[in-house]
N, C-alpha and C positions, 0 to 999 in steps of 0.2 A: 554442548558447550561446557567447558570446565568452569570452576569457580573463578579462576583468574580471568578467563575470557569474559565472564559476566561482569566482574568488577571493572574490567577495562572499559566495557561498554558503558557502565554507569559513570565512570570517570569522564568518558567522552561526552556524555549527555550533560554532565555538570559543567563542563568547560564552556558550553554554549552561553553561560551567564556572562562570559568575558569576551568571547570572539567567535566568529563563524569558522568553519573548517578552513585551514590554509589551502591555497590552490594546489591542485595537482595538474601540471601543465606539460603537454607534449613539447619537446624541444626539437625543432626541425634541424637546427645546426648540428647537434650531436647525433641525431638520428641518421642524417646523411653521412656524417663522418664515420660512424661505426656500422652503417648498414643494418640498423636495428631500430626498434620502436622505443625511443628513450623518453621517459617521463621524469620530471623533477617535482618532488614534493617540497613546496616552497615554504619551509619553516622560517626562512629569512623574512617572510611577510607576516609573521605573528606580531602581536602588539609590542613585544620586546625584541623582535627580530631574531628570535631563536626558539627552538622547541622547549627550552628549559622552563618556560612558564607553566607548562603542562604538569610536570612533576611537582613543582613548588606549590602550585595551586591545589593539586589533589591532596598532597600530604598535609597542607595547612587546613584544608577543608575538613579532612577526616579527624585531625587532631582537635580542632575546635569543637567538633560534634561530640567527641569522646570526653573532652575536658574543657568545658566552656570557660573555665577560669584561667586556662593557660593562654596568656595573651602576649608572651614575649618569645620571639623566635630568633635563633642565631644560626648563621650559615657561614661557610667559607667558600669563596668562588674566585675564579680568574676573570669573572665578568658576567657571563650569560646567566648562570644560576642566580647570581646576585640581583640581576635585573628582574628575574622572575619572582624572587622572594620579595623584592621591593614592591613590585606591582601588586602581588597578592596581599602584602601587609596593608597597603593603602586600601585595597578592595574590602578587606575584612576589618579594617580599623585596628589592626594588631600592631604591636611594637616589634621592630626588627633591629638587630645588631649584625652588621655584615663585615666579615673579615676578608680582605682582598690582599694579594701580594703587592708589594711596593712597585713591582714591574708591570702591573696591569695598565694597559693603554688608557690614557686620559679620557678617550671617548667613552669607554665602558664605565668609568667612574662617574663621569658627568651624567650619563644616561641613567645610572642606578639612582643617583640623587634625584633626578627629575621624576622618575617613576615612583619613588618612595616618599618624597617630600619630607614632612615633619615626622613621619612615622618611623623613620630609620636613622641609624647612625652608622657611618662607615669608618672602619679601622684598617689602616694599611699596615701590614706587617709581613716580614719574610720576603725572600726573593722569588720563591716558587710556591705553587699551590699547596703543597704538602706542609710547608712551614706555616702558612696561614691556617690550614686545617688544624694543626696541633694547637695553635693559639686559640682558635674558636672553641675547640673541645674543652680546653682548660677553663676558658671563660664560662662555658655552660656549667661545668662541674662546680665552679665556685659560686655561681649565681643562682643555679637551679632553673635556668631557662631551658627551652626545648631546642635541641639541635636538629636542624633540617639539612640532612646530607644532600650534596649535589647529585649523588647517584646511588649510594649504598644504603638504600632504604626501600622497603617493599612498597610503600605508598607512592614514593617517587617513581619507582620502576613501573608501577601500575599506571601512573599518569602519563609516562612517556609512551606506553603501549597504545595510547589513543592515536598516535600517528599512524599505526598499522590499521586501526579500526577505520580511520578516515580514508586511507589508501584503497582498501577493498571496497568501501562504499562508493568512492568517487570513480574508480576505474570500472566498477561494475563486474569485475572478474579478477581472479588471482593473476598477477604478473608471472612471467617465467622466472624472473630473478629480481631480488631486492638487495641493494647495496647499502650497507650500514656503516657509518663512521663510528669509531670506538675511541673513547677517552677513558673515563672511569667505568663505562659499560652500561650505564642506566638505559640509554636509548636502545642499544643492541639487546639487552636482557629483556626489556619490556616488549619490544616488537617481535623478537623471536619467540618469546613465550606465548604471545597471543596468536601468532601465525601457526605455531605448532598445533593448535587446536582448530583455528578458523580456516587455515589454508596450508596444510602440511606439505602440499606439492610445490610450494614456492622454494626455489633455491636461494639460499642466503649466502652473501659474501660480506666479509668484514674488512674494514680499512683502518689502519693506524699510521700515524706519522713515524717515520723511521727512527727518529730520536726520542720516541715515547711509546715503544711497543710493549705496553704492560700486559695486554691480552696474550700476545705471543709468548712472553716470558712465563706467564702463568700456565699456559697450555703445556709448555716444555717441562715445567717443574711439577705440574699436577696440582698446583695451589698458587694463590696470589703471592708474588714476591716483589721486593722493592728493586727497581732498576738502579744500577750503580751510577748511572749518568743519565741526565735528562736534558733534552733540547726543548726549551719552552717557546720556540718560535710559533708553533701551532698551539697557541696558549689555550684555546678552547678544548683541546684534546691531549694536552701534555700533562699526564698524570703518572707519577712514579710507581704507583701500585694500584691495580684494578681492585674494585670493591669485592668483599667476601660474598655478599648477596648477589651481586651482578655476576660474579664468576660461577656461582652455583648454577645459574641459568645459561651460562655460555660455555661451560666446560665440555659440552657436546660438540662444539665447533671443531671441524677438522683443521689441522695446522695449515694445510695447503689451500684452505678457504679464507685465510687471513692474509691480507696483502699489506706490505709495508711500503709506503711511498716517501721518496726523499723530499725534504722540506723545500729545497730549491725548485723541484719540479712542480710542487703545488703552486708556487708563484706563477709559473707559466699558465696554469689552469685558471688562477684568479684573473690574470690579465686577459686570457682568452674570453672568459665569460663576461668580463667588463667591456672589452672592446667590441666583441661580436654580438653580444646579447644585451648589453646594458644592465647586467645582473651584478650587483655588488655582493661579494661573498668574503667572509673572513677566512683565514687559512683552514680552520676546522670545517667550515661550511663547504669548502671545495673538495674535501677528502674523497667522498664517494664518486664525484664526477672525475676526479683525477685518476682513479683506479680503473676507469673504463678502458684505458689503453693497455692495461695489464691483462685484461680478459677479452680483448676484442674478438679473437677467433671463436670464443665460446658463446658470444651473444648475437652473432649474425642472424638476422631474421626473427629475433626474439623480442618480447616485451620486457623492458627493464625499467625499474624505478630506482632513482637515486635520491637520497635524502639530502637536500641542500639545507644543512642543519642550522646555519646561522649567517647573518649578514652584518654583524657589528664590526665593521672594518673602520679602523682609524686611518683616514687618508694621509695623515702625517707619515704613515708607514709605506706609502706608495713608492717613494724612491728606493727604499730597501727591497720591496717586492720586485720592482723592475730590475734592480741590480742582481738579485738572486736568480731571477728568471733568465737574464741574459747570460750569466755565468753558466747556468745549467745547459742552456741551448748552445753554448759554445760561440756566442756572438760578441762576447766581451772577455778580454784577458788582461791580466796585470803582469807586467814584465819589470825586471830589474835590468836596466841597460847600462853597460859600461861605455860611457861616451868620451871619446878623445877630447882633451882640452886644447883644441886648435881652432882657428878661424874657419868657418864653413862646415864644421862637423855636424852641427844641428841641421843646417840646410841640406847636407847630403842625406841625412836620415829622413827628413821630411820628403825628399824627392823619391824615396823608394816606397812610400805609402801608396796603396792602391786607390782607385777612384771611389771605392765604397768604404775605405778605412777612415776613421775619425779619432783624433786624440781627445779622450775624455778627461785625462789627468796627466799632468806633467809636473814633476816635483824633483828638484835636486835634493838628494839625501845627504851626500857627503862626497868629498874627494877621496878616492881610495889610493891614489898615488899622485905624484906631481903632475902627470900628464893625462890622468883619467879621472872622471867623476861618475858617481852612481846616480842614475835617474830612475825614479818610479814612474812607470808609464801605464796608463789605462787606455786601452784601445778598443773601440767599438766598430763593428762591421755588420754587414747585412746577412752574410752567409758564413757558417763556420769554416768552410773550405778556403775562404779568403786568407785565413791565417797561414795555411800551408805555403801559399805563394809568398806572403810577406816574410815569413821566417826564412824561406830559401833566399830571398833577395838580401835580407839582413846578413846572412852567413856569407853570401858572395861578396858583399861590400866590407866584410871583416868586422861587423859589429858583434860584440860579445853580449849575450843576454841570458837571463834565466826566467822561465815561465813560473810564476809563483801563484797562479790562479787557484790551483787545487792544493796548495800547501797551506793547510789550515793554520798552523802555528805562525808562519811568516805573514800570511795574508791578514790574519786578525791583528797582527802587530802593526803593520805598516799601512794597511788600506783604511 
């Protein structure tokens, strides 16, 4: 065993002060769907509903041992690391100042307060994680507190490696493949470093949200780079630049072993796991499961472990998740309809709808001419192919329309 593997084992043993190993459960639904032996490492069932408690606890534990007088910890987080730090602060009786983006879901803010109690202070600043990170680091510099990185810290990486330690112990043997979600890279760096020594035969695959592919960008450039644009929908993994320490441990990854998954497709996976399995996952927590469809031919008959990395889902986001999922599946579309301003025109349009078509939105936007008006239509159906028949009937009846579902600029403006 390497020094890193030994310290990862030590970190795993120390974690037992807080909670038992999170379950590793075989998922029958996914196993049947992909004709493989699919197991889920349920980090959504940790005390803070994500794996982040591991790195936060380990880094705080080691810092307090090295410098007992250091009792003030500062972090920046989109939510899950914040909850881990808050939980650890309360456990150790340390003081914590936590910087979170203003856009952080309220559910994560409230849970962070609940875990930390009087030991922590929350400061909301910036629209994205990286802005909160800058503010936290400036605060540390001015105050002399200890900054606890959410991922770019060797002790945090070491703590996240405990997930891999538990997987091998619980499964009893090395899986054929392990699928790791990547944001800042702490989990991927820790688990891959441990497995390189404990089970080098395990094939590793990495998954990023399409709008936050910081590992892919770093692999292409040969170094961490800042993404010019960031989609923060997958807030637990939306990081504009992967960490320097984490990339040092992930630079060996092959580019074709890193999968980018569309944000809207992740929504389908969230709903599938909720409706079929009763498992509540946040967008980042569904990343590794969502990627199974991209590697389906490679995993037939094999044992695969997916890390369900977090379940801090704000149910106020459920309508948006459903909306995104239907748009990706092709069962919901938005149209701009040019409707004649004559008696019976609306009735004529309603008459051509199919038996499975439903109007989810109907809004007059403006009159484009004396005899015509523009209507924003949202139509839901059960099968994507139903739209082909509907569009044909609309053209036959002379209705002029524009499909704006995939026009990002227009859709974001009017929907």
